[in-house]
C-alpha positions in Angstrom: 106.3 -82.1 53.5 107.4 -80.7 50.4 107.0 -76.8 50.3 104.2 -75.5 48.8 104.5 -71.7 48.1 101.0 -71.2 47.5 99.8 -72.7 50.6 102.1 -71.3 53.0 101.2 -67.8 50.9 97.4 -68.0 51.7 98.4 -69.5 55.3 100.4 -65.9 56.0 97.6 -63.9 54.5 94.9 -65.7 56.7 96.9 -66.5 59.9 96.4 -63.2 61.7 92.3 -63.5 61.4 91.9 -67.8 62.1 93.5 -70.3 63.6 94.2 -73.5 62.2 94.9 -77.3 63.2 98.1 -78.8 61.8 100.0 -81.6 61.9 103.3 -81.4 63.9 105.5 -81.3 60.6 103.5 -78.2 59.3 103.7 -76.6 62.5 107.6 -76.9 61.9 107.3 -75.5 57.9 106.0 -72.1 59.7 109.1 -70.8 60.2 109.2 -70.3 56.5 106.2 -67.7 56.6 108.5 -65.5 58.7 108.7 -63.5 61.8 105.6 -62.0 61.6 103.6 -65.8 61.5 101.8 -65.9 64.9 102.3 -69.8 65.6 100.3 -68.7 68.8 97.2 -69.3 66.2 98.0 -72.7 65.5 97.0 -75.9 67.5 99.2 -78.9 66.8 97.1 -82.2 66.1 99.2 -85.4 66.0 98.2 -88.0 63.8 97.0 -90.8 65.5 96.9 -94.6 66.0 94.4 -97.5 66.6 96.3 -99.0 69.8 93.6 -101.9 69.5 95.5 -103.4 66.5 98.3 -104.3 68.6 96.6 -105.6 71.4 97.7 -108.9 72.9 95.5 -111.5 70.7 97.0 -115.3 71.2 100.1 -114.6 68.9 102.7 -115.5 71.5 103.4 -118.8 69.9 103.8 -117.6 66.1 106.3 -114.5 68.2 108.2 -117.6 69.9 108.5 -119.2 66.3 110.0 -116.4 64.9 112.7 -115.9 67.6 113.2 -119.7 67.5 113.6 -119.2 63.2 116.4 -116.3 64.0 118.2 -118.4 66.5 117.2 -115.8 69.3 119.7 -113.1 68.3 118.6 -109.7 68.0 116.1 -108.7 65.4 116.2 -105.4 63.7 113.1 -104.3 61.8 112.0 -102.1 59.0 108.5 -102.2 57.3 107.7 -99.8 54.8 107.9 -99.5 51.3 111.3 -99.5 49.2 111.5 -95.8 48.1 114.5 -93.4 47.3 114.1 -91.4 50.6 113.9 -94.2 53.0 117.7 -94.5 53.3 117.3 -98.5 53.6 121.0 -98.8 51.2 122.3 -96.7 54.5 120.9 -99.0 56.4 122.4 -102.0 55.1 125.8 -100.6 54.9 125.5 -100.2 58.8 124.4 -103.8 59.0 127.6 -105.1 57.9 129.4 -105.9 61.1 126.1 -105.8 63.3 125.8 -109.6 64.9 122.0 -109.5 64.2 119.1 -110.0 62.1 117.4 -107.3 60.0 114.4 -108.3 58.7 112.4 -106.2 55.8 109.1 -106.1 55.1 107.7 -104.5 52.2 107.9 -104.1 48.3 108.8 -100.8 46.4 111.1 -99.3 43.4 114.2 -100.0 45.2 113.8 -103.5 46.2 115.9 -105.0 43.2 119.1 -102.8 44.1 118.4 -103.7 47.8 118.5 -107.5 46.9 121.6 -106.9 44.4 123.5 -104.9 47.3 122.9 -108.1 49.9 123.6 -110.7 47.5 126.9 -109.2 46.4 128.0 -108.8 50.1 129.1 -112.1 52.3 128.5 -109.8 55.4 125.1 -109.3 54.8 123.4 -112.2 52.9 123.3 -114.2 55.9 121.5 -111.8 58.4 119.3 -109.8 56.3 115.7 -111.0 55.0 113.6 -109.7 52.7 109.7 -110.8 53.7 107.7 -109.1 51.0 104.4 -107.5 51.6 103.0 -109.2 54.7 98.9 -108.9 56.1 98.4 -106.5 59.0 98.1 -109.4 61.6 101.6 -110.7 60.4 103.2 -107.3 60.2 102.0 -106.6 63.6 103.5 -110.2 64.7 107.0 -109.1 63.6 106.6 -106.0 65.5 106.1 -108.1 68.3 108.7 -110.4 67.8 112.0 -107.7 66.8 114.1 -106.2 69.4 113.9 -102.7 68.0 112.7 -100.9 65.0 115.0 -98.6 62.3 113.6 -95.8 60.2 117.0 -94.7 58.6 115.4 -92.4 55.8 117.8 -89.8 54.6 115.9 -87.0 52.4 112.9 -84.9 54.2 110.2 -86.8 51.8 109.7 -88.4 55.2 107.6 -86.7 56.8 106.5 -88.6 59.9 106.7 -92.1 60.1 103.4 -93.5 61.1 105.6 -97.0 61.2 107.4 -95.7 64.6 104.3 -95.4 66.3 103.0 -98.9 65.2 106.3 -100.0 67.1 106.0 -98.5 69.9 102.6 -99.8 70.6 104.3 -102.8 70.4 106.9 -101.4 73.2 109.8 -101.5 71.0 112.7 -98.6 71.0 113.4 -96.8 68.1 116.4 -95.9 65.8 115.3 -93.0 63.0 117.0 -90.1 61.4 117.0 -86.2 62.2 115.5 -84.8 59.3 113.7 -81.3 60.3 110.6 -83.4 60.1 108.1 -85.1 62.2 110.4 -88.1 62.6 112.1 -86.9 65.7 108.9 -85.4 67.3 107.5 -88.7 67.2 111.1 -90.5 68.5 112.4 -88.3 71.4 116.0 -89.0 71.8 117.2 -91.0 74.9 113.8 -91.6 75.8 112.2 -93.4 73.5 114.9 -94.3 71.2 118.1 -92.7 69.4 118.4 -90.4 66.7 120.9 -90.3 64.3 122.4 -88.1 61.5 120.6 -89.1 58.2 123.0 -90.4 55.8 125.5 -91.5 58.2 126.3 -95.2 57.9 128.8 -94.9 60.8 126.4 -92.8 63.0 123.5 -95.4 62.1 125.9 -98.6 62.9 127.0 -97.1 66.5 123.5 -96.8 67.3 122.3 -100.4 66.2 125.3 -101.6 68.6 124.4 -99.5 71.7 121.0 -101.4 71.4 122.2 -104.5 71.0 124.6 -104.0 73.7 121.9 -102.7 75.8 118.9 -104.6 76.0 117.5 -102.9 79.4 118.1 -99.7 77.8 116.0 -101.3 74.8 113.1 -101.9 77.0 113.2 -98.7 78.9 112.9 -96.7 75.8 110.2 -99.4 74.6 108.1 -98.4 77.4 108.3 -94.7 77.7 107.6 -95.1 73.9 104.3 -96.8 74.8 103.4 -94.4 77.6 103.9 -91.5 74.6 101.6 -93.2 72.1 99.0 -93.5 74.5 98.9 -89.9 75.4 100.0 -88.4 72.3 99.0 -90.5 69.1 95.9 -92.5 70.3 93.4 -92.3 67.6 90.6 -91.5 69.9 92.9 -88.5 71.1 93.2 -87.2 67.8 89.3 -87.3 66.9 88.4 -85.9 70.5 91.0 -82.9 69.9 90.0 -82.3 66.2 86.2 -82.3 67.4 87.1 -79.9 70.4 89.2 -77.8 67.8 86.0 -77.1 65.6 83.8 -76.8 68.6 85.9 -73.7 70.1 86.2 -72.4 66.2 82.9 -72.1 65.3 81.7 -70.6 68.7 84.4 -67.8 68.4 
């Protein structure tokens, strides 16, 4: 989340009187308000997701087909727009020696550069696949077919990463970067996945290899992530908590 001076100034001037519902990322940025900001007057309401979209819907055969097409080797997935802050060039570098397949779903301004990076590297050309934009239904199938999900963003423009929640809805472990934003609020290190330093191909490579080598840990992280989504990020909970907050605020 970028720093908006007027927004923070306005919040600081009223924080002693009013409370406010905040996303986890905004709550983190309250430290910029200084020691006189009263965080007790803030309520964190995480963004929510529709869990129903990811329920089983007879897509087992398609999942098996995807795995067979990739020769049943570990499948690593990225979903999102290919933007400057996504760190996909770091992910490609980290994949050079990985015994796995990386599937990239999406398009964006960095696409030509990334494809050039792959085509010019023999170590990458056979293990990286660009699928472009897919329907929500097909994206969900790939979430279910993959072994784990990676969000390699290297700049703080990545505020949260809803795609992490989508992967966790499908019981997948996560690798993400520690940016000081909301990414690691979603993905808890050594609980739902692995957190690594941003813009560090070696650190990302080691995390990828760790999850490749430890399928039981992947399963454990995935189940923990699914439990976390249900308890913290269910869209229905978000609506209920928001309504509860405003009812309490209006009753004061």
